[in-house]
C-alpha positions in Angstrom: 39.1 30.7 -80.8 38.2 34.1 -82.0 37.5 34.2 -85.8 37.7 30.4 -87.3 37.4 29.8 -91.1 33.9 27.6 -90.6 31.3 27.3 -88.0 29.2 24.2 -88.0 25.7 25.0 -86.6 23.6 21.9 -84.9 20.1 22.4 -84.2 18.6 20.2 -81.7 15.2 19.6 -80.0 15.1 16.8 -77.3 17.7 14.2 -78.5 20.1 13.6 -76.1 20.8 10.6 -76.6 22.1 11.2 -80.6 23.3 14.9 -79.9 26.6 13.9 -78.9 27.9 11.6 -82.0 26.6 14.5 -83.9 29.1 17.2 -81.8 32.0 14.2 -81.8 31.6 14.0 -85.4 32.1 17.7 -85.9 35.0 17.8 -83.3 36.9 14.9 -85.2 37.3 16.5 -88.4 40.6 16.8 -89.8 40.4 20.6 -90.9 41.0 22.0 -87.1 39.7 25.6 -88.1 36.1 25.6 -86.8 33.7 25.8 -83.6 30.4 23.8 -83.3 27.4 26.0 -82.4 24.7 23.8 -81.1 21.1 25.5 -80.8 19.2 24.2 -78.1 15.6 24.5 -79.2 13.7 24.5 -76.1 15.2 20.9 -74.9 13.5 19.0 -71.9 15.9 19.5 -69.9 18.5 21.7 -71.8 21.1 20.5 -73.7 24.0 19.6 -71.7 27.2 18.5 -73.3 31.3 18.3 -71.9 33.3 21.5 -72.0 35.0 22.0 -75.2 36.5 25.6 -76.0 35.5 24.8 -79.9 32.2 24.2 -78.5 29.2 26.7 -77.8 25.8 26.1 -76.8 23.1 28.7 -77.7 19.9 28.1 -75.8 16.3 29.4 -77.5 13.2 29.1 -74.8 10.8 29.2 -76.0 11.9 27.2 -79.3 11.6 28.2 -83.0 11.4 25.4 -85.2 14.5 23.5 -87.1 14.7 26.7 -89.6 14.4 29.3 -86.5 17.2 27.4 -85.0 19.5 27.6 -87.5 18.7 30.9 -88.5 19.9 31.6 -84.4 22.9 29.8 -85.3 23.8 31.2 -88.4 23.5 34.7 -86.6 26.1 33.7 -84.4 28.8 32.0 -86.2 32.2 33.2 -85.8 32.9 31.5 -89.3 33.6 32.9 -92.3 31.7 29.7 -94.1 28.4 28.0 -92.6 27.5 24.2 -92.4 24.1 22.8 -91.0 24.3 19.3 -89.3 20.8 17.9 -88.3 21.8 16.6 -84.7 20.5 12.9 -85.4 23.0 12.6 -88.6 27.3 12.5 -88.8 29.6 13.8 -90.5 32.8 11.7 -91.8 35.9 13.1 -90.8 36.8 14.7 -94.2 33.7 16.4 -94.5 34.9 20.2 -94.0 38.9 19.4 -95.5 37.1 18.7 -98.9 34.4 21.5 -99.0 36.8 23.8 -97.7 39.6 22.8 -100.5 36.9 23.0 -102.9 35.8 26.6 -102.0 39.4 28.0 -101.6 39.6 26.5 -105.6 36.7 28.1 -106.9 37.5 31.4 -109.2 36.8 34.5 -107.8 33.5 36.5 -109.0 29.8 35.0 -108.0 29.5 33.5 -104.6 30.1 29.3 -104.1 28.5 26.5 -102.1 30.3 23.0 -102.4 27.7 19.9 -101.8 29.1 16.6 -101.0 27.4 13.0 -101.3 26.1 11.2 -98.0 25.0 7.4 -97.4 22.2 6.4 -95.5 23.3 4.0 -93.0 21.4 1.8 -90.5 22.1 0.9 -86.9 25.1 -1.2 -87.7 27.3 1.0 -89.6 25.9 -0.4 -92.7 25.0 1.9 -96.0 21.6 1.6 -97.3 21.8 3.6 -100.3 23.8 6.6 -101.4 23.6 10.0 -103.1 25.8 12.0 -105.0 25.4 15.9 -105.6 24.6 17.2 -109.4 28.6 18.4 -110.6 27.5 22.0 -111.1 24.8 24.2 -110.6 25.1 27.6 -112.3 24.1 30.8 -110.4 20.9 31.7 -111.3 19.7 28.2 -111.3 16.8 26.5 -108.8 18.6 23.5 -107.9 16.3 20.5 -107.8 14.2 21.7 -110.5 17.3 21.3 -112.5 17.5 17.9 -114.5 20.7 16.2 -112.6 23.2 14.4 -114.8 22.9 10.5 -114.6 23.8 9.0 -111.0 23.3 12.6 -109.4 20.9 13.7 -107.4 19.6 16.8 -105.8 19.1 15.0 -102.0 22.2 15.8 -100.7 21.4 19.4 -99.4 22.5 18.9 -95.7 26.0 18.8 -96.9 26.2 22.2 -97.9 29.0 24.5 -96.7 28.4 27.9 -97.9 29.7 31.7 -96.6 27.5 32.9 -94.1 27.5 36.5 -95.7 25.5 34.7 -98.8 22.2 33.1 -96.1 22.0 36.1 -94.6 21.7 38.0 -97.1 19.0 35.8 -99.0 17.1 36.3 -95.8 18.0 32.6 -94.3 15.8 29.8 -93.2 12.0 30.4 -93.9 11.0 30.3 -90.0 7.2 29.4 -91.6 8.1 26.6 -92.9 8.3 23.2 -91.1 8.4 20.8 -93.5 10.2 20.9 -96.6 12.9 23.3 -94.9 15.6 22.4 -96.7 13.6 22.7 -100.7 12.5 26.1 -99.9 16.0 27.6 -98.6 17.6 26.4 -101.9 14.8 27.6 -104.3 16.5 30.8 -103.2 19.9 29.7 -102.4 20.6 28.5 -106.1 19.5 32.1 -107.6 22.1 33.9 -105.8 24.7 31.5 -105.9 26.4 29.0 -107.7 26.6 25.6 -106.3 29.7 22.6 -106.8 28.8 19.1 -106.4 31.6 16.9 -105.1 31.6 13.3 -105.9 32.9 12.2 -102.4 30.3 11.2 -99.4 30.9 13.5 -95.9 27.9 13.1 -94.6 25.9 10.3 -93.0 22.0 10.0 -92.2 21.0 8.0 -89.2 18.2 5.6 -89.5 16.4 5.7 -86.0 13.3 4.7 -84.3 12.3 8.7 -83.4 10.0 11.1 -84.3 10.9 13.6 -87.4 9.3 16.5 -89.1 8.9 14.4 -92.1 7.1 11.7 -90.7 4.2 14.2 -90.4 2.2 13.4 -93.1 -0.4 16.6 -92.5 2.6 18.4 -92.1 3.9 17.6 -95.5 0.9 17.9 -97.6 0.8 21.4 -96.0 4.0 22.5 -96.7 4.3 20.9 -99.6 1.7 23.2 -100.8 3.2 26.1 -99.5 6.1 25.3 -101.3 5.0 25.4 -104.8 2.6 28.4 -103.7 5.6 30.6 -102.4 7.8 29.4 -105.9 4.9 28.5 -108.2 7.1 30.9 -111.1 10.4 28.3 -110.5 8.2 25.5 -110.6 6.6 26.5 -113.5 9.2 27.4 -115.3 10.7 23.7 -114.8 6.9 21.6 -116.1 9.1 18.4 -116.4 11.1 18.3 -113.1 7.5 20.1 -111.7 5.5 17.1 -112.5 8.3 14.8 -110.6 8.3 17.1 -108.0 4.5 15.9 -107.6 4.6 12.5 -108.7 7.6 11.8 -105.9 5.1 13.6 -103.2 2.0 11.6 -104.2 4.1 8.3 -104.1 5.6 9.3 -101.0 1.7 10.0 -99.7 0.8 6.6 -100.9 3.4 5.1 -99.0 2.0 7.0 -95.4 -1.7 5.9 -96.0 -3.0 9.1 -97.6 -4.5 7.5 -100.6 -6.8 10.5 -101.3 -3.8 13.2 -101.7 -1.6 10.6 -103.3 -4.1 10.2 -106.4 -5.1 13.9 -106.4 -1.1 14.3 -106.9 -0.6 11.7 -109.6 -3.5 13.2 -111.3 -1.9 16.5 -111.1 1.5 15.2 -112.0 -0.3 13.4 -115.2 -1.7 16.8 -116.5 1.8 18.6 -115.9 3.9 16.5 -117.6 1.9 13.5 -119.4 5.0 11.8 -121.2 7.6 12.1 -118.3 5.2 10.5 -115.9 3.9 7.7 -118.3 7.3 6.5 -118.5 8.5 6.8 -114.6 5.0 5.0 -113.8 6.1 2.3 -116.8 9.6 1.7 -115.4 8.2 1.5 -111.9 5.8 -0.6 -113.0 8.2 -3.1 -115.1 10.9 -2.8 -112.0 8.3 -3.9 -109.4 7.6 -7.1 -112.3 11.3 -8.0 -112.1 12.0 -8.0 -108.3 8.3 -10.4 -108.1 9.5 -12.3 -111.0 13.6 -12.8 -109.2 11.6 -13.7 -105.8 9.2 -16.2 -107.2 12.1 -17.8 -109.3 14.1 -17.8 -106.3 15.3 -21.5 -105.6 14.1 -23.4 -103.0 17.1 -24.4 -101.5 18.3 -20.8 -101.6 15.0 -20.7 -98.8 15.8 -19.7 -95.4 14.3 -23.0 -93.5 10.5 -23.3 -91.9 
């Protein structure tokens, strides 16, 4: 294959038990004009996959991290368009087809990227949650700092399909970030590119017990602060969503056992937008109370035997 339309880039590091599932999902797309670029970020042992003319393996040694692996894959890609698949996730068979159809039908002019829905799935294939992207984010916006319409979520960044040249033009992925990599990237992408959201699920986030960069508490704190410092003007231009972003970080910090960081960021969020954070906190408290009451009201006959 000399010049495919789409390159599916899969950065990977030490996940030999999960990577074949990701690669297989990319090869089983109903859209056939694609290649799969696997970027082996210094795995030990090196990645080995069955021979397939549509698959290329690029070895990085020493490793460059997730952002660096995405950059290496983008630079090596032969397709006009690129998408990025995490090595512990899978694409649904229609992902490429619906994304490419949307790109081909987009009006000419401004660069356009496409997002679609994703579901978090457990080891038995049961869907735990589903998110659909904002339907339209015009060029010049700041994606997750823009308030999405009801029922839509910016936490669908993994589904992006966009022109390779657009990624290169904005400088690729920032290799100084290990966590918050997607958030940082999209704060530079949306100002240069209109984003269209499709109301269909095309991507599965697989739950597993392996390590994740996002699970490192110290790294999450460091990357959170660096993200705001790098893009402070964009955050300050959206005070309501800035406050919500800090509040959600405080909540996650608490859940990860970082009580001090949680309190610091909760107070920061409250200073940024007292009314919005107060309403979120009140809604959360009411929801938790309802759940507690439902548990208390559960009939004895409905409880499992002792």
